C-alpha positions as CSV (number, residue, x, y, z in Angstrom):
1,M,-36.9,11.4,-4.6
2,I,-38.5,11.2,-1.4
3,V,-38.5,7.8,-0.9
4,F,-34.6,8.2,-1.4
5,F,-34.6,10.9,1.3
6,I,-36.6,8.8,3.8
7,S,-34.8,5.9,3.0
8,V,-30.8,6.2,3.2
9,P,-31.0,7.2,7.1
10,I,-33.2,4.4,7.7
11,I,-30.9,2.1,5.9
12,A,-27.5,3.9,7.9
13,Y,-29.1,3.4,11.2
14,L,-30.4,-0.3,10.5
15,S,-27.1,-1.3,9.0
16,M,-25.1,0.1,11.9
17,I,-27.5,-1.9,14.7
18,A,-27.1,-4.9,12.6
19,F,-23.4,-4.9,12.3
20,K,-23.6,-4.5,16.2
21,M,-25.3,-7.5,16.9
22,M,-23.4,-9.8,14.3
23,N,-20.0,-8.1,15.7
24,L,-19.0,-6.9,12.6
25,G,-16.7,-4.2,13.7
26,V,-13.2,-3.6,14.6
27,K,-11.5,-1.5,17.2
28,N,-11.3,1.9,16.1
29,Y,-7.9,4.3,16.5
30,E,-9.2,5.2,20.2
31,G,-9.6,1.7,20.8
32,K,-13.2,1.6,20.6
33,D,-15.5,-1.2,19.1
34,V,-17.0,0.3,15.6
35,P,-19.0,-1.3,13.0
36,Y,-18.1,-1.1,9.7
37,S,-21.5,-0.6,8.5
38,L,-21.3,2.9,6.1
39,G,-20.3,0.7,3.2
40,V,-24.0,-0.6,3.5
41,L,-24.9,3.3,3.4
42,I,-23.0,4.0,0.3
43,I,-23.8,0.8,-2.3
44,Y,-27.4,1.2,-1.1
45,S,-27.1,4.9,-2.1
46,Y,-25.4,4.1,-5.5
47,S,-27.9,1.3,-6.1
48,F,-30.7,3.3,-5.7
49,M,-28.8,6.1,-7.9
50,Y,-28.5,2.8,-10.9
51,A,-31.9,1.9,-10.4
52,F,-34.0,5.7,-10.5
53,P,-30.9,7.9,-11.8
54,P,-31.7,11.4,-11.7
55,R,-30.6,11.2,-15.7
56,L,-28.5,9.3,-18.0
57,N,-25.1,9.2,-16.7
58,P,-22.2,6.8,-17.4
59,S,-21.3,6.2,-14.7
60,L,-24.4,4.8,-13.4
61,S,-24.1,2.4,-16.4
62,F,-25.0,-1.2,-15.8
63,A,-21.1,-2.0,-16.1
64,S,-20.1,0.7,-13.6
65,F,-23.0,-0.9,-11.1
66,V,-21.6,-4.2,-11.2
67,F,-18.1,-3.0,-10.9
68,V,-18.8,-1.2,-7.8
69,L,-21.0,-3.8,-6.2
70,S,-18.3,-6.5,-6.9
71,I,-15.5,-4.0,-5.2
72,W,-17.8,-3.4,-2.1
73,L,-18.6,-7.4,-1.7
74,L,-14.9,-8.6,-2.0
75,G,-14.2,-5.5,0.7
76,L,-17.0,-7.3,2.9
77,I,-15.1,-10.5,2.8
78,D,-11.9,-9.5,3.4
79,D,-13.7,-7.3,6.8
80,V,-15.5,-10.2,7.9
81,Y,-13.0,-12.8,7.3
82,G,-9.6,-10.6,6.9
83,K,-6.7,-11.3,9.5
84,P,-4.7,-8.3,11.0
85,Y,-1.9,-9.6,9.2
86,P,0.0,-9.6,7.0
87,K,0.0,-6.2,5.5
88,G,0.2,-4.5,2.4
89,L,0.3,-6.0,-0.7
90,K,3.8,-6.8,-0.8
91,G,3.1,-8.8,2.4
92,H,0.2,-10.8,1.3
93,M,2.1,-12.1,-1.6
94,I,5.1,-13.2,0.3
95,Y,2.8,-14.8,2.6
96,F,1.1,-16.5,-0.7
97,V,4.8,-17.6,-1.5
98,K,5.6,-18.8,1.7
99,N,2.8,-20.3,3.0
100,H,0.5,-21.2,-0.7
101,I,-2.4,-20.0,1.7
102,L,-4.6,-17.5,-0.3
103,T,-5.4,-14.4,2.2
104,T,-8.6,-12.6,1.6
105,G,-6.3,-9.4,0.9
106,L,-4.9,-11.4,-1.7
107,L,-8.7,-12.3,-3.2
108,K,-9.4,-8.9,-2.8
109,A,-6.8,-7.6,-5.4
110,G,-6.8,-10.4,-7.7
111,G,-10.5,-9.5,-7.7
112,T,-10.3,-6.1,-8.0
113,V,-8.2,-6.9,-11.3
114,V,-10.4,-9.5,-12.9
115,T,-13.1,-7.0,-12.4
116,A,-11.5,-4.1,-13.7
117,I,-10.6,-5.8,-16.8
118,V,-14.0,-7.1,-17.5
119,F,-15.6,-3.5,-17.2
120,L,-12.9,-2.4,-19.7
121,W,-14.0,-5.3,-22.0
122,V,-17.5,-4.0,-22.2
123,S,-16.6,-0.6,-22.4
124,E,-16.2,2.0,-25.5
125,L,-12.4,3.5,-25.1
126,R,-10.7,4.5,-28.1
127,S,-7.1,3.5,-27.4
128,Y,-4.8,1.0,-25.8
129,L,-3.3,3.7,-23.4
130,A,-6.8,4.6,-22.4
131,Y,-7.3,1.3,-21.4
132,F,-4.2,1.1,-19.4
133,V,-4.9,4.6,-17.4
134,A,-8.3,3.4,-16.5
135,F,-7.7,-0.2,-15.2
136,L,-4.5,1.8,-13.5
137,L,-7.1,4.1,-11.8
138,L,-10.0,1.4,-11.7
139,T,-7.7,-1.1,-9.0
140,G,-5.3,2.1,-7.6
141,L,-8.4,4.5,-6.2
142,P,-10.2,1.8,-4.4
143,H,-6.5,0.6,-2.9
144,V,-6.0,4.1,-2.3
145,M,-9.1,4.9,-0.7
146,N,-8.3,1.9,1.7
147,L,-5.2,3.0,2.7
148,F,-6.8,6.4,3.9
149,D,-9.3,4.6,6.0
150,T,-7.3,4.7,9.7
151,R,-9.0,7.9,10.7
152,P,-12.2,9.3,10.9
153,L,-13.2,11.5,7.8
154,R,-9.8,11.2,5.9
155,V,-11.9,9.2,2.7
156,W,-15.0,11.7,3.1
157,K,-12.7,14.6,2.8
158,L,-10.7,12.9,-0.4
159,A,-14.4,12.3,-2.0
160,I,-15.3,15.3,-1.2
161,S,-12.4,17.2,-3.0
162,L,-12.5,14.5,-6.1
163,L,-16.3,15.3,-6.5
164,A,-15.2,19.0,-6.4
165,L,-13.0,18.1,-9.2
166,V,-15.5,16.7,-10.9
167,M,-17.9,19.8,-11.0
168,V,-15.1,22.0,-12.5
169,F,-14.4,19.6,-15.3
170,N,-18.0,18.6,-16.0
171,P,-21.7,20.3,-16.9
172,L,-23.0,20.7,-13.3
173,P,-25.7,18.0,-12.1
174,S,-29.2,18.3,-11.5
175,F,-30.4,20.0,-8.4
176,R,-31.9,16.9,-7.2
177,F,-29.0,14.5,-7.8
178,I,-26.9,17.3,-5.9
179,L,-29.4,17.0,-3.2
180,M,-29.1,13.3,-3.1
181,V,-25.1,12.9,-2.9
182,L,-25.1,15.7,-0.3
183,T,-27.3,13.5,1.9
184,V,-25.4,10.5,1.8
185,F,-22.3,12.9,2.7
186,Y,-24.2,14.1,5.4
187,I,-24.8,11.3,7.0
188,W,-21.6,9.7,6.3
189,Y,-20.3,12.6,8.3
190,V,-22.3,12.5,10.9
191,L,-21.6,8.7,11.6
192,E,-18.0,8.7,11.2
193,G,-17.3,12.1,13.0
194,Y,-19.1,10.7,15.7
195,R,-17.5,7.6,16.0
196,K,-20.8,5.4,15.6
197,A,-20.1,3.9,12.6
198,M,-17.0,3.5,9.9
199,L,-16.6,2.5,6.4
200,G,-14.2,-0.6,6.6
201,D,-12.4,-2.3,3.4
202,N,-16.1,-2.7,1.8
203,G,-16.8,0.8,2.6
204,A,-13.7,2.5,1.5
205,T,-13.1,0.6,-1.5
206,G,-16.4,1.1,-2.2
207,I,-16.1,4.6,-2.4
208,G,-12.9,4.3,-4.5
209,A,-14.4,2.1,-7.1
210,I,-17.5,5.0,-7.5
211,L,-15.2,7.8,-8.1
212,A,-12.7,5.4,-10.6
213,V,-15.6,4.8,-13.0
214,I,-16.7,8.9,-12.3
215,V,-12.8,9.6,-13.5
216,V,-12.6,6.8,-16.0
217,N,-16.2,7.9,-17.3
218,Q,-16.8,11.4,-17.0
219,F,-12.7,12.7,-16.9
220,S,-10.8,13.4,-20.2
221,L,-7.3,11.5,-20.7
222,S,-5.3,14.5,-19.9
223,V,-7.4,14.9,-16.6
224,Q,-7.1,11.1,-15.9
225,Y,-3.1,11.2,-16.5
226,G,-2.8,13.7,-13.8
227,L,-4.6,12.1,-11.1
228,L,-3.3,8.5,-11.9
229,V,0.2,10.1,-10.9
230,F,-1.1,11.7,-7.8
231,V,-2.5,7.8,-6.9
232,L,0.2,6.1,-8.2
233,V,2.7,8.5,-5.9
234,L,0.2,7.5,-2.8
235,I,0.8,4.0,-3.4
236,L,4.3,4.2,-3.5
237,V,4.8,6.2,-0.5
238,S,2.7,3.7,1.7
239,E,4.8,1.2,1.2
240,K,7.7,3.3,3.1
241,Y,6.0,5.0,5.5
242,S,2.5,5.6,7.5
243,F,0.4,7.9,6.0
244,S,-1.0,9.0,9.9
245,A,2.7,9.2,10.7
246,L,3.3,11.7,7.9
247,I,0.0,13.5,8.6
248,E,0.8,13.7,12.2
249,S,4.4,15.4,11.4
250,S,3.1,18.7,9.8
251,S,0.5,21.1,11.7
252,F,-1.4,22.2,8.3
253,L,-2.6,18.3,7.4
254,R,-2.8,17.2,11.1
255,A,-5.5,20.4,11.4
256,I,-7.0,19.1,7.9
257,D,-7.3,15.8,9.7
258,R,-8.8,16.8,12.5
259,I,-11.8,19.1,10.7
260,G,-15.5,17.8,11.3
261,I,-14.3,14.6,14.2
262,M,-16.4,15.9,17.0
263,R,-15.7,15.6,21.0
264,K,-18.0,13.3,22.9
């Protein structure tokens, strides 16, 4: 749709300017203030596809839209009102037990659980096992994407890899749909690659939510098993190690990590 291709770059640019004016940003790994406005690009694009779907798609259902929008809003609340500490889900829980204060991080985690349960309640899964696997993916994928959002384009590369997997296990979508997705990824690539904008919690968890509904709706249970193991391993590793430190310790991973990051 022409409206989509015209509006997406405008939304990306205007949201970046608006976030800068409202001081909605954080210091990135280079110590520079960057607005976390890319989540607006993500949620706008997904909302447009939901309102005007290229074709009937379970990942663009009303339940999927409500889930993705809710996760994005929870991430935005954490971005705007969250504090640098405590870190990690375990840290937030310990902080709550000791101080009886509900942090935005814990609110986001609890809200994600509730939203996932509501999504599954209206879904038509065939077994309790399918519900359990779907629940872990719906709550785990947004968290994993958020964990990787510490350097430019890490989430972008993960998302591209997972979408490539979607192409392998599902019929090819329409050419128009592919162009719409590529447009979003290109603008995301440029703005994040040049460190003009970043995802923030709202964008990273929003991407994770979109990928989660795609996996749950369009992958077989056996494929979901494999992805779930991958997600759980990453979450367990993150409790002990820094992904950035692990990536820097490997020349191969370090080379992949630096692909697409533009020099100024």
